[in-house]
matplotlib code that plots the C-alpha trace (Angstrom):
import matplotlib.pyplot as plt

x = [0.0, 3.5, 4.2, 1.0, 1.1, 4.4, 3.8, 0.5, 0.5, -1.0, -2.3, -6.8, -8.7, -11.6, -14.7, -14.5, -10.5, -11.3, -14.1, -11.8, -9.2, -11.6, -12.6, -16.8, -18.9, -19.0, -22.3, -21.8, -18.6, -21.2, -23.8, -21.3, -18.3, -19.9, -17.6, -14.1, -12.7, -13.0, -12.7, -15.5, -14.6, -17.8, -19.7, -16.5, -16.2, -12.0, -10.2, -6.7, -4.9, -3.7, -7.2, -8.9, -5.9, -7.1, -11.1, -9.5, -7.8, -10.7, -13.0, -10.7, -11.8, -9.4, -10.4, -11.1, -9.3]
y = [0.1, 2.4, 2.0, 2.8, 6.1, 7.0, 6.5, 8.1, 10.7, 13.5, 11.7, 12.2, 8.8, 8.3, 7.0, 3.7, 3.6, 5.7, 3.2, 0.2, 2.4, 3.3, -0.8, 0.8, 0.6, 2.9, 3.6, 4.6, 6.6, 8.4, 9.7, 10.5, 12.5, 15.5, 14.2, 14.3, 16.7, 16.3, 18.3, 17.7, 17.6, 18.2, 14.7, 13.3, 13.2, 13.1, 12.0, 13.1, 10.4, 12.3, 13.9, 9.9, 9.5, 12.6, 11.4, 8.1, 9.8, 12.2, 8.8, 6.7, 5.9, 4.8, 0.9, 0.5, -1.6]
z = [0.3, 0.8, -2.5, -4.8, -1.7, -3.1, -6.8, -6.6, -4.3, -6.1, -8.8, -9.0, -8.4, -9.9, -8.1, -8.5, -7.7, -4.6, -2.9, -3.8, -1.7, 1.0, 1.1, 0.5, -2.2, -5.1, -4.4, -0.4, -1.8, -4.3, -0.5, 1.5, -1.1, 0.6, 3.9, 1.6, -0.3, -3.6, -7.0, -9.8, -13.2, -15.8, -15.0, -12.9, -9.4, -8.5, -4.9, -4.3, -1.9, 0.8, 1.4, 1.4, 4.5, 6.1, 6.3, 7.4, 9.7, 11.0, 11.5, 13.4, 16.9, 20.0, 20.8, 24.6, 26.5]

ax = plt.figure().add_subplot(projection="3d")
ax.plot(x, y, z, "-o")
ax.set_aspect("equal")
plt.show()
């Protein structure tokens, strides 16, 4: 995964690629895209990997032991 991040750090991911990166369905991402910074190009919605990583960190919950 780290190798992919380094290679495509500034690459724009399409909705399906971003969904795979987040391990969610494209439908979930479509419904929740407003929560993640994105770029709209015509009808296409694109995501940057650093924005997806930031979304993951914002929603990370601490475990309880």
